[in-house]
gemmi code that builds the backbone of each chain (N, CA, C; Angstrom):
import gemmi

chains = {
    "A": [
        ("UNK", (-27.716, 3.460, -10.442), (-26.788, 3.202, -11.544), (-27.576, 2.865, -12.812)),
        ("UNK", (-27.303, 3.601, -13.893), (-28.027, 3.345, -15.120), (-27.173, 2.579, -16.131)),
        ("UNK", (-25.871, 2.431, -15.820), (-24.978, 1.805, -16.785), (-25.317, 0.331, -16.987)),
        ("UNK", (-25.269, -0.078, -18.227), (-25.451, -1.488, -18.544), (-24.421, -1.846, -19.610)),
        ("UNK", (-23.517, -2.729, -19.264), (-22.423, -3.099, -20.171), (-22.370, -4.618, -20.261)),
        ("UNK", (-22.181, -5.142, -21.467), (-22.019, -6.590, -21.619), (-20.863, -6.869, -22.576)),
        ("UNK", (-19.904, -7.648, -22.117), (-18.770, -8.033, -22.957), (-18.747, -9.548, -23.090)),
        ("UNK", (-18.572, -10.025, -24.308), (-18.498, -11.460, -24.575), (-17.144, -11.716, -25.241)),
        ("UNK", (-16.271, -12.428, -24.544), (-14.876, -12.537, -24.988), (-14.490, -13.990, -25.245)),
        ("UNK", (-13.839, -14.236, -26.363), (-13.281, -15.562, -26.637), (-11.792, -15.422, -26.900)),
        ("UNK", (-11.016, -16.197, -26.179), (-9.558, -16.090, -26.248), (-8.932, -17.471, -26.371)),
        ("UNK", (-7.738, -17.555, -26.961), (-7.018, -18.832, -26.913), (-6.739, -19.204, -25.446)),
        ("UNK", (-6.759, -20.490, -25.178), (-6.581, -20.989, -23.805), (-5.099, -21.052, -23.439)),
        ("UNK", (-4.447, -19.909, -23.434), (-2.996, -19.864, -23.206), (-2.656, -18.750, -22.221)),
        ("UNK", (-1.632, -18.997, -21.409), (-1.275, -18.011, -20.378), (-0.812, -16.676, -20.978)),
        ("UNK", (-0.372, -16.693, -22.232), (0.059, -15.461, -22.893), (-1.070, -14.441, -23.019)),
        ("UNK", (-2.312, -14.877, -22.833), (-3.462, -13.971, -22.955), (-4.011, -13.529, -21.589)),
        ("UNK", (-3.343, -13.927, -20.508), (-3.791, -13.518, -19.162), (-3.788, -11.993, -19.034)),
        ("UNK", (-2.715, -11.390, -19.531), (-2.568, -9.932, -19.431), (-3.702, -9.228, -20.172)),
        ("UNK", (-4.021, -9.719, -21.383), (-5.071, -9.086, -22.182), (-6.417, -9.158, -21.467)),
        ("UNK", (-6.757, -10.348, -20.965), (-8.045, -10.491, -20.279), (-8.080, -9.623, -19.013)),
        ("UNK", (-6.984, -9.644, -18.273), (-6.916, -8.830, -17.058), (-7.091, -7.348, -17.360)),
        ("UNK", (-6.440, -6.900, -18.439), (-6.522, -5.478, -18.831), (-7.950, -5.102, -19.247)),
        ("UNK", (-8.624, -6.012, -19.947), (-10.007, -5.730, -20.350), (-10.863, -5.511, -19.092)),
        ("UNK", (-10.674, -6.398, -18.099), (-11.421, -6.265, -16.847), (-11.084, -4.966, -16.130)),
        ("UNK", (-9.792, -4.605, -16.183), (-9.328, -3.382, -15.527), (-9.987, -2.152, -16.181)),
        ("UNK", (-9.979, -2.112, -17.517), (-10.587, -0.978, -18.225), (-12.089, -0.914, -17.975)),
        ("UNK", (-12.726, -2.078, -17.926), (-14.170, -2.100, -17.660), (-14.450, -1.483, -16.286)),
        ("UNK", (-13.699, -1.918, -15.278), (-13.927, -1.412, -13.920), (-13.679, 0.103, -13.854)),
        ("UNK", (-12.640, 0.561, -14.546), (-12.326, 2.002, -14.528), (-13.424, 2.822, -15.196)),
        ("UNK", (-14.190, 2.175, -16.071), (-15.217, 2.919, -16.821), (-16.558, 2.985, -16.085)),
        ("UNK", (-16.678, 2.317, -14.941), (-17.952, 2.347, -14.199), (-17.993, 3.634, -13.375)),
        ("UNK", (-18.442, 4.682, -14.003), (-18.342, 6.016, -13.400), (-19.158, 6.165, -12.126)),
        ("UNK", (-20.221, 5.412, -12.013), (-21.069, 5.587, -10.827), (-20.607, 4.736, -9.637)),
        ("UNK", (-19.522, 3.987, -9.820), (-19.019, 3.181, -8.688), (-18.560, 4.127, -7.576)),
        ("UNK", (-19.085, 3.976, -6.378), (-18.786, 4.950, -5.328), (-17.451, 4.720, -4.613)),
        ("UNK", (-16.855, 3.557, -4.806), (-15.599, 3.251, -4.105), (-14.381, 3.662, -4.913)),
        ("UNK", (-13.247, 3.069, -4.570), (-11.982, 3.353, -5.250), (-11.950, 2.541, -6.556)),
        ("UNK", (-12.103, 3.247, -7.687), (-12.193, 2.539, -8.965), (-10.873, 1.872, -9.353)),
        ("UNK", (-9.748, 2.478, -8.948), (-8.444, 1.872, -9.262), (-8.279, 0.544, -8.518)),
        ("UNK", (-8.747, 0.518, -7.281), (-8.666, -0.717, -6.501), (-9.586, -1.785, -7.101)),
        ("UNK", (-10.797, -1.362, -7.477), (-11.728, -2.295, -8.125), (-11.099, -2.856, -9.399)),
        ("UNK", (-10.468, -1.974, -10.183), (-9.849, -2.385, -11.443), (-8.759, -3.441, -11.192)),
        ("UNK", (-7.955, -3.207, -10.166), (-6.889, -4.163, -9.832), (-7.490, -5.509, -9.436)),
        ("UNK", (-8.542, -5.446, -8.635), (-9.171, -6.688, -8.162), (-9.799, -7.476, -9.317)),
        ("UNK", (-10.423, -6.765, -10.257), (-11.055, -7.467, -11.383), (-9.984, -8.075, -12.298)),
        ("UNK", (-8.904, -7.344, -12.510), (-7.752, -7.874, -13.248), (-7.276, -9.175, -12.590)),
        ("UNK", (-7.142, -9.133, -11.278), (-6.643, -10.282, -10.521), (-7.604, -11.473, -10.587)),
        ("UNK", (-8.885, -11.201, -10.386), (-9.894, -12.265, -10.388), (-9.944, -12.944, -11.766)),
        ("UNK", (-9.894, -12.144, -12.833), (-9.916, -12.714, -14.188), (-8.649, -13.525, -14.460)),
        ("UNK", (-7.520, -13.010, -14.001), (-6.248, -13.732, -14.178), (-6.290, -15.081, -13.460)),
        ("UNK", (-6.764, -15.061, -12.203), (-6.836, -16.307, -11.423), (-7.810, -17.297, -12.064)),
        ("UNK", (-8.964, -16.790, -12.509), (-9.980, -17.678, -13.087), (-9.469, -18.301, -14.387)),
        ("UNK", (-8.844, -17.486, -15.247), (-8.350, -18.004, -16.530), (-7.203, -18.996, -16.303)),
        ("UNK", (-6.293, -18.666, -15.400), (-5.171, -19.574, -15.107), (-5.704, -20.903, -14.574)),
        ("UNK", (-6.762, -20.830, -13.788), (-7.374, -22.032, -13.231), (-7.960, -22.905, -14.342)),
        ("UNK", (-8.619, -22.277, -15.286), (-9.193, -23.026, -16.412), (-8.066, -23.685, -17.216)),
        ("UNK", (-7.008, -22.928, -17.482), (-5.887, -23.477, -18.262), (-5.304, -24.704, -17.549)),
        ("UNK", (-5.159, -24.576, -16.219), (-4.612, -25.693, -15.423), (-5.505, -26.931, -15.505)),
        ("UNK", (-6.810, -26.706, -15.514), (-7.739, -27.836, -15.463), (-8.180, -28.325, -16.838)),
        ("UNK", (-7.638, -27.727, -17.886), (-7.986, -28.220, -19.224), (-6.748, -28.623, -20.006)),
        ("UNK", (-5.575, -28.567, -19.379), (-4.349, -28.818, -20.141), (-4.231, -30.279, -20.595)),
        ("UNK", (-4.920, -31.190, -19.908), (-4.832, -32.583, -20.331), (-6.036, -32.998, -21.187)),
        ("UNK", (-6.871, -32.029, -21.551), (-7.982, -32.352, -22.443), (-7.679, -31.746, -23.812)),
        ("UNK", (-8.309, -32.280, -24.827), (-8.016, -31.780, -26.171), (-9.105, -30.814, -26.606)),
        ("UNK", (-9.346, -29.837, -25.776), (-10.379, -28.873, -26.108), (-9.794, -27.766, -26.983)),
        ("UNK", (-10.319, -27.623, -28.170), (-9.860, -26.548, -29.033), (-10.787, -25.356, -28.952)),
        ("UNK", (-11.618, -25.363, -27.924), (-12.653, -24.341, -27.797), (-12.099, -22.972, -27.398)),
        ("UNK", (-10.967, -22.966, -26.756), (-10.450, -21.714, -26.216), (-11.207, -21.333, -24.970)),
        ("UNK", (-11.021, -20.103, -24.549), (-11.645, -19.633, -23.312), (-12.802, -18.701, -23.641)),
        ("UNK", (-13.890, -18.883, -22.928), (-15.062, -18.030, -23.126), (-15.388, -17.336, -21.807)),
        ("UNK", (-15.404, -16.012, -21.862), (-15.652, -15.212, -20.659), (-16.713, -14.162, -20.973)),
        ("UNK", (-17.659, -13.971, -20.076), (-18.583, -12.840, -20.227), (-18.494, -11.954, -18.984)),
        ("UNK", (-18.616, -10.646, -19.217), (-18.641, -9.682, -18.118), (-19.883, -8.814, -18.289)),
        ("UNK", (-20.654, -8.704, -17.245), (-21.893, -7.937, -17.350), (-21.997, -6.966, -16.167)),
        ("UNK", (-22.191, -5.702, -16.484), (-22.468, -4.698, -15.438), (-23.933, -4.328, -15.584)),
        ("UNK", (-24.703, -4.641, -14.587), (-26.145, -4.415, -14.657), (-26.725, -4.535, -13.255)),
        ("UNK", (-27.763, -3.768, -12.995), (-28.456, -3.847, -11.704), (-27.507, -3.745, -10.518)),
        ("UNK", (-26.592, -2.793, -10.607), (-25.684, -2.485, -9.499), (-24.727, -3.632, -9.162)),
        ("UNK", (-24.500, -4.501, -10.110), (-23.515, -5.551, -9.839), (-22.740, -5.915, -11.109)),
        ("UNK", (-21.568, -6.468, -10.876), (-20.716, -6.960, -11.963), (-20.723, -8.483, -11.882)),
        ("UNK", (-21.116, -9.127, -12.980), (-21.128, -10.592, -13.014), (-20.144, -11.075, -14.060)),
        ("UNK", (-19.234, -11.936, -13.637), (-18.237, -12.517, -14.543), (-18.517, -14.013, -14.644)),
        ("UNK", (-18.569, -14.521, -15.870), (-18.733, -15.962, -16.066), (-17.563, -16.473, -16.908)),
        ("UNK", (-16.938, -17.508, -16.431), (-15.812, -18.110, -17.138), (-16.184, -19.560, -17.437)),
        ("UNK", (-16.297, -19.870, -18.714), (-16.745, -21.203, -19.138), (-15.545, -22.081, -19.463)),
        ("UNK", (-15.639, -23.360, -19.128), (-14.567, -24.277, -19.505), (-15.136, -25.617, -19.940)),
        ("UNK", (-14.335, -26.326, -20.704), (-14.721, -27.663, -21.182), (-13.782, -28.714, -20.585)),
        ("UNK", (-13.178, -28.394, -19.483), (-12.201, -29.299, -18.865), (-12.832, -30.273, -17.897)),
        ("UNK", (-11.991, -30.876, -17.067), (-12.454, -31.912, -16.146), (-13.104, -31.319, -14.892)),
        ("UNK", (-13.002, -30.015, -14.744), (-13.636, -29.359, -13.598), (-12.788, -29.447, -12.347)),
        ("UNK", (-13.213, -28.737, -11.318), (-12.484, -28.766, -10.045), (-13.486, -28.572, -8.911)),
        ("UNK", (-13.031, -28.806, -7.703), (-13.887, -28.667, -6.528), (-13.794, -27.241, -5.996)),
        ("UNK", (-14.933, -26.592, -5.935), (-14.941, -25.257, -5.322), (-15.319, -25.451, -3.851)),
        ("UNK", (-14.403, -26.072, -3.129), (-14.712, -26.420, -1.746), (-14.561, -25.182, -0.870)),
        ("UNK", (-14.903, -25.338, 0.381), (-14.691, -24.242, 1.320), (-13.200, -23.967, 1.397)),
        ("UNK", (-12.840, -22.750, 1.085), (-11.417, -22.408, 1.077), (-11.128, -21.531, 2.287)),
        ("UNK", (-10.493, -22.081, 3.301), (-10.249, -21.279, 4.496), (-9.161, -20.245, 4.278)),
        ("UNK", (-9.117, -19.281, 5.145), (-8.055, -18.282, 5.097), (-6.728, -18.987, 5.341)),
        ("UNK", (-5.710, -18.725, 4.519), (-4.451, -19.433, 4.755), (-3.824, -19.003, 6.082)),
        ("UNK", (-3.290, -19.953, 6.831), (-2.647, -19.571, 8.088), (-1.392, -18.757, 7.821)),
        ("UNK", (-0.941, -17.964, 8.809), (0.201, -17.069, 8.598), (1.462, -17.782, 8.156)),
        ("UNK", (1.622, -19.044, 8.558), (2.867, -19.734, 8.233), (2.698, -20.670, 7.036)),
        ("UNK", (1.606, -20.506, 6.299), (1.326, -21.440, 5.203), (2.375, -21.311, 4.095)),
        ("UNK", (3.129, -22.388, 3.870), (4.180, -22.345, 2.849), (3.834, -23.191, 1.631)),
        ("UNK", (2.547, -23.424, 1.432), (2.135, -24.143, 0.221), (2.416, -23.255, -0.986)),
        ("UNK", (2.865, -23.888, -2.077), (3.180, -23.087, -3.270), (1.942, -22.774, -4.096)),
        ("UNK", (0.906, -23.590, -3.962), (-0.316, -23.348, -4.739), (-1.538, -23.279, -3.842)),
        ("UNK", (-2.685, -23.138, -4.488), (-3.937, -23.195, -3.739), (-4.473, -21.862, -3.268)),
        ("UNK", (-3.829, -20.757, -3.665), (-4.308, -19.453, -3.197), (-5.273, -18.791, -4.187)),
        ("UNK", (-5.342, -19.301, -5.417), (-6.142, -18.648, -6.459), (-7.616, -18.551, -6.115)),
        ("UNK", (-8.217, -19.676, -5.730), (-9.649, -19.682, -5.409), (-9.906, -18.861, -4.138)),
        ("UNK", (-8.964, -18.954, -3.190), (-9.099, -18.136, -1.968), (-9.163, -16.649, -2.336)),
        ("UNK", (-8.299, -16.215, -3.245), (-8.267, -14.804, -3.657), (-9.593, -14.423, -4.328)),
        ("UNK", (-10.074, -15.280, -5.226), (-11.342, -14.989, -5.911), (-12.480, -14.873, -4.888)),
        ("UNK", (-12.531, -15.816, -3.962), (-13.632, -15.817, -2.988), (-13.549, -14.631, -2.025)),
        ("UNK", (-12.326, -14.184, -1.780), (-12.149, -13.039, -0.875), (-12.563, -11.735, -1.563)),
        ("UNK", (-12.252, -11.611, -2.856), (-12.479, -10.325, -3.532), (-13.877, -10.198, -4.136)),
        ("UNK", (-14.558, -11.315, -4.344), (-15.897, -11.261, -4.940), (-16.951, -11.557, -3.865)),
        ("UNK", (-18.179, -11.108, -4.127), (-19.228, -11.282, -3.115), (-19.915, -12.642, -3.205)),
        ("UNK", (-19.963, -13.205, -4.405), (-20.600, -14.514, -4.567), (-19.844, -15.295, -5.641)),
        ("UNK", (-19.534, -16.538, -5.336), (-18.795, -17.374, -6.285), (-19.460, -18.749, -6.353)),
        ("UNK", (-19.730, -19.224, -7.558), (-20.263, -20.581, -7.699), (-19.622, -21.240, -8.911)),
        ("UNK", (-19.634, -22.554, -8.909), (-19.049, -23.319, -10.015), (-19.962, -24.499, -10.273)),
        ("UNK", (-20.493, -24.579, -11.467), (-21.435, -25.676, -11.741), (-21.344, -26.150, -13.182)),
        ("UNK", (-21.981, -27.283, -13.427), (-21.965, -27.868, -14.771), (-22.811, -27.021, -15.704)),
        ("UNK", (-22.345, -26.897, -16.961), (-23.087, -26.100, -17.931), (-22.752, -26.592, -19.340)),
        ("UNK", (-23.740, -27.018, -20.057), (-23.603, -27.326, -21.473), (-22.404, -28.237, -21.789)),
        ("UNK", (-22.306, -29.317, -21.061), (-21.213, -30.265, -21.299), (-19.899, -29.874, -20.655)),
        ("UNK", (-19.820, -28.698, -20.095), (-18.606, -28.248, -19.408), (-18.970, -27.679, -18.043)),
        ("UNK", (-18.343, -26.576, -17.695), (-18.601, -25.933, -16.398), (-18.596, -24.424, -16.584)),
        ("UNK", (-19.162, -23.751, -15.605), (-19.053, -22.291, -15.578), (-18.730, -21.832, -14.145)),
        ("UNK", (-17.725, -20.973, -14.078), (-17.375, -20.325, -12.808), (-18.040, -18.956, -12.836)),
        ("UNK", (-18.951, -18.740, -11.901), (-19.730, -17.507, -11.896), (-19.348, -16.676, -10.667)),
        ("UNK", (-18.992, -15.418, -10.919), (-18.510, -14.567, -9.823), (-19.250, -13.238, -9.863)),
        ("UNK", (-19.690, -12.797, -8.722), (-20.511, -11.589, -8.670), (-19.919, -10.588, -7.684)),
        ("UNK", (-19.919, -9.334, -8.100), (-19.434, -8.266, -7.223), (-20.528, -7.209, -7.119)),
        ("UNK", (-20.996, -6.962, -5.915), (-21.991, -5.914, -5.699), (-21.254, -4.577, -5.781)),
        ("UNK", (-21.724, -3.694, -6.663), (-20.978, -2.442, -6.882), (-21.375, -1.351, -5.895)),
        ("UNK", (-22.621, -1.357, -5.458), (-23.017, -0.510, -4.317), (-24.430, -0.845, -3.884)),
    ],
    "B": [
        ("UNK", (11.330, -14.521, -18.968), (11.130, -13.425, -18.020), (12.353, -12.544, -17.979)),
        ("UNK", (12.144, -11.240, -17.930), (13.256, -10.299, -17.872), (13.657, -10.049, -16.421)),
        ("UNK", (14.884, -10.418, -16.117), (15.407, -10.151, -14.776), (16.844, -9.654, -14.895)),
        ("UNK", (17.270, -8.927, -13.874), (18.686, -8.571, -13.768), (19.200, -9.276, -12.530)),
        ("UNK", (20.265, -10.063, -12.697), (20.806, -10.814, -11.561), (22.227, -10.331, -11.287)),
        ("UNK", (22.445, -9.873, -10.056), (23.764, -9.340, -9.689), (24.203, -9.939, -8.373)),
        ("UNK", (25.525, -10.102, -8.211), (26.050, -10.532, -6.922), (26.470, -9.305, -6.137)),
        ("UNK", (26.005, -9.191, -4.917), (26.406, -8.098, -4.012), (27.007, -8.761, -2.786)),
        ("UNK", (28.324, -8.834, -2.755), (29.037, -9.617, -1.736), (28.524, -11.056, -1.812)),
        ("UNK", (28.003, -11.571, -0.700), (27.571, -12.982, -0.732), (26.091, -13.121, -1.060)),
        ("UNK", (25.454, -12.014, -1.376), (24.002, -12.039, -1.609), (23.715, -11.818, -3.097)),
        ("UNK", (22.733, -12.551, -3.609), (22.325, -12.381, -5.014), (21.082, -11.499, -5.072)),
        ("UNK", (21.175, -10.456, -5.881), (20.052, -9.535, -6.041), (19.359, -9.830, -7.372)),
        ("UNK", (18.068, -10.166, -7.293), (17.285, -10.432, -8.515), (16.288, -9.285, -8.684)),
        ("UNK", (16.472, -8.512, -9.743), (15.523, -7.432, -10.026), (14.603, -7.896, -11.146)),
        ("UNK", (13.316, -7.904, -10.876), (12.349, -8.365, -11.877), (11.932, -7.177, -12.736)),
        ("UNK", (12.156, -7.329, -14.036), (11.889, -6.220, -14.961), (10.576, -6.437, -15.717)),
        ("UNK", (9.607, -7.016, -15.052), (8.316, -7.274, -15.686), (7.234, -6.569, -14.879)),
        ("UNK", (6.224, -6.075, -15.595), (5.119, -5.398, -14.905), (4.234, -6.403, -14.169)),
        ("UNK", (4.153, -7.609, -14.747), (3.320, -8.655, -14.146), (4.153, -9.873, -13.773)),
        ("UNK", (3.866, -10.439, -12.601), (4.429, -11.722, -12.206), (3.223, -12.634, -12.033)),
        ("UNK", (2.961, -13.466, -13.051), (1.718, -14.244, -13.045), (1.958, -15.661, -13.578)),
        ("UNK", (0.874, -16.371, -13.852), (0.985, -17.769, -14.284), (1.726, -17.912, -15.613)),
        ("UNK", (1.889, -16.810, -16.350), (2.599, -16.882, -17.629), (4.118, -16.914, -17.445)),
        ("UNK", (4.631, -16.218, -16.438), (6.093, -16.118, -16.319), (6.651, -16.582, -14.967)),
        ("UNK", (5.783, -16.986, -14.026), (6.283, -17.327, -12.688), (7.183, -18.574, -12.714)),
        ("UNK", (6.907, -19.510, -13.640), (7.758, -20.706, -13.675), (9.171, -20.353, -14.176)),
        ("UNK", (9.285, -19.294, -14.985), (10.625, -18.829, -15.413), (11.427, -18.347, -14.203)),
        ("UNK", (10.753, -17.575, -13.347), (11.433, -17.058, -12.151), (11.867, -18.222, -11.257)),
        ("UNK", (10.956, -19.178, -11.110), (11.260, -20.355, -10.287), (12.496, -21.072, -10.826)),
        ("UNK", (12.549, -21.230, -12.150), (13.682, -21.896, -12.797), (14.977, -21.119, -12.605)),
        ("UNK", (14.899, -19.796, -12.720), (16.104, -18.968, -12.553), (16.622, -19.067, -11.116)),
        ("UNK", (15.691, -19.096, -10.160), (16.116, -19.205, -8.751), (16.735, -20.578, -8.491)),
        ("UNK", (16.152, -21.626, -9.085), (16.692, -22.980, -8.896), (18.115, -23.078, -9.414)),
        ("UNK", (18.384, -22.436, -10.565), (19.750, -22.424, -11.126), (20.715, -21.773, -10.140)),
        ("UNK", (20.280, -20.662, -9.535), (21.135, -19.969, -8.560), (21.402, -20.852, -7.335)),
        ("UNK", (20.340, -21.554, -6.876), (20.531, -22.455, -5.716), (21.534, -23.550, -6.058)),
        ("UNK", (21.426, -24.078, -7.272), (22.356, -25.149, -7.693), (23.796, -24.640, -7.756)),
        ("UNK", (23.951, -23.326, -7.968), (25.299, -22.723, -7.974), (25.759, -22.383, -6.559)),
        ("UNK", (24.940, -22.717, -5.565), (25.308, -22.470, -4.167), (24.969, -21.076, -3.680)),
        ("UNK", (24.196, -20.348, -4.467), (23.814, -18.989, -4.054), (22.490, -19.071, -3.283)),
        ("UNK", (22.617, -19.122, -1.969), (21.442, -19.413, -1.149), (20.859, -18.200, -0.436)),
        ("UNK", (21.547, -17.075, -0.505), (21.008, -15.838, 0.075), (20.603, -14.910, -1.069)),
        ("UNK", (19.331, -14.534, -1.080), (18.812, -13.742, -2.203), (17.947, -12.599, -1.728)),
        ("UNK", (17.947, -11.543, -2.551), (16.961, -10.469, -2.404), (16.231, -10.380, -3.741)),
        ("UNK", (14.911, -10.456, -3.701), (14.123, -10.265, -4.925), (13.520, -8.859, -4.859)),
        ("UNK", (13.934, -8.033, -5.815), (13.460, -6.645, -5.873), (12.224, -6.582, -6.787)),
        ("UNK", (11.087, -6.242, -6.187), (9.825, -6.214, -6.930), (9.394, -4.792, -7.306)),
        ("UNK", (10.353, -3.870, -7.269), (10.057, -2.450, -7.544), (9.289, -2.248, -8.856)),
        ("UNK", (9.665, -3.002, -9.879), (9.043, -2.810, -11.197), (7.757, -3.606, -11.407)),
        ("UNK", (7.379, -4.409, -10.409), (6.213, -5.286, -10.577), (4.959, -4.577, -10.047)),
        ("UNK", (3.978, -4.475, -10.917), (2.741, -3.790, -10.555), (1.628, -4.786, -10.207)),
        ("UNK", (1.815, -6.016, -10.655), (0.737, -7.004, -10.522), (1.337, -8.367, -10.191)),
        ("UNK", (0.816, -9.006, -9.163), (1.253, -10.375, -8.848), (0.020, -11.223, -8.562)),
        ("UNK", (-0.003, -12.441, -9.119), (-1.132, -13.341, -8.851), (-0.672, -14.495, -7.963)),
        ("UNK", (-1.547, -15.481, -7.755), (-1.210, -16.575, -6.828), (-0.033, -17.407, -7.350)),
        ("UNK", (0.127, -17.502, -8.669), (1.271, -18.254, -9.222), (2.585, -17.522, -8.936)),
        ("UNK", (2.545, -16.194, -9.057), (3.730, -15.386, -8.741), (4.100, -15.529, -7.270)),
        ("UNK", (3.093, -15.482, -6.409), (3.348, -15.663, -4.977), (3.922, -17.060, -4.728)),
        ("UNK", (3.370, -18.054, -5.440), (3.844, -19.432, -5.286), (5.316, -19.581, -5.661)),
        ("UNK", (5.743, -18.879, -6.716), (7.151, -18.945, -7.142), (8.056, -18.361, -6.052)),
        ("UNK", (7.614, -17.262, -5.441), (8.418, -16.649, -4.371), (8.465, -17.553, -3.135)),
        ("UNK", (7.336, -18.200, -2.821), (7.300, -19.140, -1.692), (8.255, -20.309, -1.976)),
        ("UNK", (8.251, -20.783, -3.218), (9.156, -21.866, -3.608), (10.613, -21.457, -3.375)),
        ("UNK", (10.950, -20.240, -3.791), (12.306, -19.730, -3.584), (12.644, -19.620, -2.104)),
        ("UNK", (11.692, -19.139, -1.327), (11.899, -18.989, 0.117), (12.174, -20.355, 0.759)),
        ("UNK", (11.376, -21.353, 0.376), (11.536, -22.691, 0.948), (12.878, -23.310, 0.546)),
        ("UNK", (13.260, -23.122, -0.713), (14.541, -23.651, -1.177), (15.712, -22.995, -0.460)),
        ("UNK", (15.619, -21.676, -0.280), (16.693, -20.956, 0.422), (16.787, -21.443, 1.870)),
        ("UNK", (15.646, -21.546, 2.536), (15.626, -21.981, 3.948), (16.202, -23.390, 4.082)),
        ("UNK", (15.826, -24.282, 3.148), (16.310, -25.671, 3.201), (17.827, -25.749, 3.041)),
        ("UNK", (18.420, -24.697, 2.441), (19.876, -24.679, 2.232), (20.556, -23.729, 3.219)),
        ("UNK", (19.866, -23.461, 4.328), (20.366, -22.537, 5.360), (20.610, -21.131, 4.830)),
        ("UNK", (19.889, -20.759, 3.808), (19.982, -19.404, 3.288), (18.698, -18.644, 3.600)),
        ("UNK", (18.507, -17.530, 2.896), (17.293, -16.745, 3.103), (16.924, -16.016, 1.810)),
        ("UNK", (15.653, -15.855, 1.608), (15.177, -15.068, 0.464), (14.330, -13.936, 1.026)),
        ("UNK", (14.769, -12.711, 0.751), (14.061, -11.540, 1.264), (13.531, -10.720, 0.096)),
        ("UNK", (12.527, -9.917, 0.381), (11.889, -9.130, -0.674), (12.064, -7.646, -0.420)),
        ("UNK", (12.018, -6.853, -1.492), (12.018, -5.403, -1.320), (11.280, -4.725, -2.463)),
        ("UNK", (10.934, -3.456, -2.245), (10.360, -2.617, -3.300), (8.930, -2.953, -3.686)),
        ("UNK", (8.148, -3.440, -2.739), (6.773, -3.828, -3.082), (5.899, -2.597, -3.344)),
        ("UNK", (5.235, -2.580, -4.490), (4.248, -1.539, -4.796), (3.016, -1.772, -3.903)),
        ("UNK", (2.261, -0.722, -3.616), (1.134, -0.876, -2.677), (0.164, -2.015, -3.030)),
        ("UNK", (-0.181, -2.160, -4.314), (-1.138, -3.216, -4.693), (-0.518, -4.603, -4.519)),
        ("UNK", (0.788, -4.695, -4.776), (1.479, -5.970, -4.605), (1.566, -6.304, -3.109)),
        ("UNK", (1.860, -5.289, -2.326), (1.925, -5.479, -0.870), (0.572, -5.959, -0.330)),
        ("UNK", (-0.500, -5.415, -0.901), (-1.836, -5.816, -0.431), (-2.102, -7.297, -0.718)),
        ("UNK", (-1.475, -7.849, -1.760), (-1.626, -9.285, -2.041), (-0.935, -10.135, -0.975)),
        ("UNK", (0.225, -9.648, -0.508), (0.930, -10.376, 0.555), (0.114, -10.334, 1.843)),
        ("UNK", (-0.538, -9.205, 2.082), (-1.363, -9.086, 3.294), (-2.606, -9.969, 3.189)),
        ("UNK", (-3.233, -9.955, 2.020), (-4.444, -10.757, 1.798), (-4.179, -12.243, 2.049)),
        ("UNK", (-3.014, -12.707, 1.604), (-2.688, -14.136, 1.719), (-1.832, -14.427, 2.964)),
        ("UNK", (-1.619, -13.408, 3.796), (-0.836, -13.516, 5.039), (0.646, -13.821, 4.802)),
        ("UNK", (1.101, -13.709, 3.567), (2.509, -14.019, 3.289), (3.450, -12.922, 3.791)),
        ("UNK", (2.896, -11.768, 4.163), (3.760, -10.714, 4.718), (4.321, -11.144, 6.080)),
        ("UNK", (3.724, -12.214, 6.649), (4.239, -12.721, 7.924), (5.288, -13.814, 7.698)),
        ("UNK", (5.436, -14.244, 6.464), (6.413, -15.297, 6.131), (7.730, -14.665, 5.680)),
        ("UNK", (7.625, -13.681, 4.773), (8.823, -13.060, 4.191), (9.305, -11.880, 5.017)),
        ("UNK", (10.616, -11.657, 4.979), (11.152, -10.383, 5.473), (11.066, -9.415, 4.296)),
        ("UNK", (10.365, -8.296, 4.508), (10.112, -7.346, 3.418), (10.718, -5.988, 3.777)),
        ("UNK", (11.499, -5.432, 2.839), (12.185, -4.160, 3.073), (11.749, -3.123, 2.024)),
        ("UNK", (11.851, -1.851, 2.373), (11.443, -0.817, 1.413), (12.297, -0.807, 0.149)),
        ("UNK", (13.611, -1.034, 0.290), (14.473, -0.982, -0.895), (15.628, -1.986, -0.780)),
        ("UNK", (16.376, -2.117, -1.881), (17.441, -3.130, -1.931), (18.566, -2.829, -0.939)),
        ("UNK", (18.818, -1.547, -0.691), (19.918, -1.190, 0.225), (19.647, -1.773, 1.613)),
        ("UNK", (18.436, -1.553, 2.086), (18.089, -2.060, 3.423), (18.001, -3.589, 3.433)),
        ("UNK", (17.506, -4.171, 2.351), (17.399, -5.633, 2.287), (18.797, -6.262, 2.304)),
        ("UNK", (19.733, -5.698, 1.511), (21.091, -6.246, 1.458), (21.810, -6.056, 2.794)),
        ("UNK", (21.579, -4.894, 3.405), (22.226, -4.590, 4.688), (21.792, -5.589, 5.764)),
        ("UNK", (20.532, -6.042, 5.688), (20.002, -6.940, 6.722), (20.759, -8.269, 6.769)),
        ("UNK", (21.427, -8.635, 5.674), (22.196, -9.885, 5.676), (23.495, -9.741, 6.469)),
        ("UNK", (23.920, -8.487, 6.738), (25.173, -8.271, 7.472), (24.938, -8.200, 8.970)),
        ("UNK", (23.672, -8.117, 9.364), (23.373, -7.923, 10.796), (23.387, -9.243, 11.551)),
    ],
}
model = gemmi.Model(1)
for chain_id, residues in chains.items():
    chain = gemmi.Chain(chain_id)
    for i, (resn, *xyz) in enumerate(residues, 1):
        res = gemmi.Residue()
        res.name, res.seqid = resn, gemmi.SeqId(i, " ")
        for name, pos in zip(("N", "CA", "C"), xyz):
            atom = gemmi.Atom()
            atom.name, atom.element = name, gemmi.Element(name[0])
            atom.pos, atom.b_iso = gemmi.Position(*pos), 0.0
            res.add_atom(atom)
        chain.add_residue(res)
    model.add_chain(chain)
structure = gemmi.Structure()
structure.add_model(model)
structure.setup_entities()
């Protein structure tokens, strides 16, 4: 793969922009011509992962007075897609998220499970006074 | 959130007219379902034919509706799932919680059986 793409995105920290961020991820995935798998499926998954990550940041920063907005970077390089989502909120625990049992009727808590299931590597750590959620997808 | 709500005999049919059911609009759906429960409408079919994308918040709103219906001796069933939406139910194992039908006709008919 010779493609190298880098996107640096800043958005207001509002759910009204979930669709825009998801669509950007979807278009990026569709444009990776050398991806050997189903590009439409990859596009859907990246849309979903970005939506879950952004919604998570909004949830964890709603009680802070951060006017920073949301900062996301997407990088396609060296046969992998790396997404970084930065936040200035109180942070959250990226604990071991087990597969939900078949009868699980919890209304929340599936977002991180979905991200961890669809991406190959997920980490969350402190960065520059805030945090960064880093997600990696091996493209082939 | 854009929805069409119709009564079909004793069952309420909710057709979601949005391409996405996500953290931006899922609380609207939850609120609309709660209003219906308060009116005593405890049997529902949610038609997802027009929905192309659902996230964990959207799934959570449907689970909330399912739990509310069950608590009132009713039922909330789903129909018209697009393949990508169906794959989300499978990923989260929720396809084992909900009764899912191909279309509204079959979903509504199941309440008569």
